[in-house]
C-alpha positions in Angstrom: 48.9 -4.6 33.3 52.2 -1.8 32.1 54.0 0.7 33.6 57.0 1.4 34.3 59.3 1.7 37.7 62.3 5.3 38.3 64.7 4.2 40.4 68.3 5.7 41.8 71.8 4.8 41.0 73.9 5.1 43.8 76.7 3.6 42.5 76.2 5.7 39.6 76.3 8.8 41.5 79.1 7.4 43.0 81.1 7.4 39.3 79.4 10.8 38.6 77.9 9.0 35.7 74.9 11.0 33.1 71.4 10.9 34.5 69.8 8.7 32.3 72.0 5.8 34.4 72.1 8.0 38.0 68.1 7.3 37.7 67.7 4.0 35.6 63.8 3.4 34.4 62.3 0.4 34.4 59.0 -0.9 32.0 57.1 -4.5 33.3 54.5 -5.7 31.4 52.6 -8.5 32.4 49.8 -10.5 31.1 47.4 -13.5 31.9 44.3 -15.5 30.5 42.2 -17.5 32.2 41.0 -21.1 31.1 39.2 -23.5 33.1 41.1 -22.7 36.3 43.8 -22.7 34.4 46.1 -19.3 34.5 48.7 -18.9 32.4 50.2 -15.7 32.2 53.6 -13.2 30.4 55.7 -11.9 32.1 58.5 -9.3 30.7 60.4 -6.2 31.7 63.2 -3.9 29.6 65.5 -1.3 30.9 65.5 1.7 28.9 69.1 3.5 29.1 69.8 0.0 27.6 67.8 0.1 25.0 68.1 4.6 23.7 72.2 3.6 24.3 73.4 0.4 24.5 76.4 0.4 26.2 79.4 -0.2 24.3 80.9 -4.1 24.3 84.2 -4.4 26.3 86.4 -7.1 26.1 86.7 -10.1 28.8 88.7 -9.6 31.9 91.3 -12.4 32.4 89.0 -13.7 35.1 86.4 -12.9 33.4 87.4 -15.9 31.1 88.9 -17.8 34.2 85.6 -17.9 34.7 84.0 -19.3 32.2 86.9 -22.3 32.1 86.0 -22.8 35.7 82.8 -23.8 34.3 80.8 -20.5 36.1 80.0 -18.1 33.2 80.1 -14.4 34.1 76.8 -12.8 35.1 74.8 -10.7 32.4 72.4 -8.4 32.8 70.4 -8.0 29.8 68.0 -5.2 28.0 65.4 -8.0 28.0 63.6 -10.4 30.2 60.6 -12.4 29.7 59.0 -15.6 31.8 56.4 -17.9 30.6 53.9 -19.5 33.5 51.6 -21.5 34.0 49.2 -21.9 38.0 46.2 -24.0 38.3 43.4 -24.0 41.2 42.0 -27.1 42.5 
C-alpha cells in the first residue's frame, strides 16, 4: 500500500512560511508478507519538503545543551522514518 497525505500547518501559516511548509505532504508505504499465520511487515513514511529542500542545520541552543547534559536529548523530527513488525494469529 502506498499513499500521500497533504496536511495544513497552522504554525507555518502564522509564521508566513512558504507553500511547501504550509501544506506539508507526507508519503507512506507499507508491505506485508504472511507465512503460516505469521505476518512480517515494514512501514515507512517521509516528509516530502524535507527531502526536496532540507532545512539548514541550526546550532544547538543553551537549552538543548542543558537537556543533553541532563540525559534528555532534544526532540528530533526525521524526514524519513521506518518500522518493522511481526504479528501472529492463533
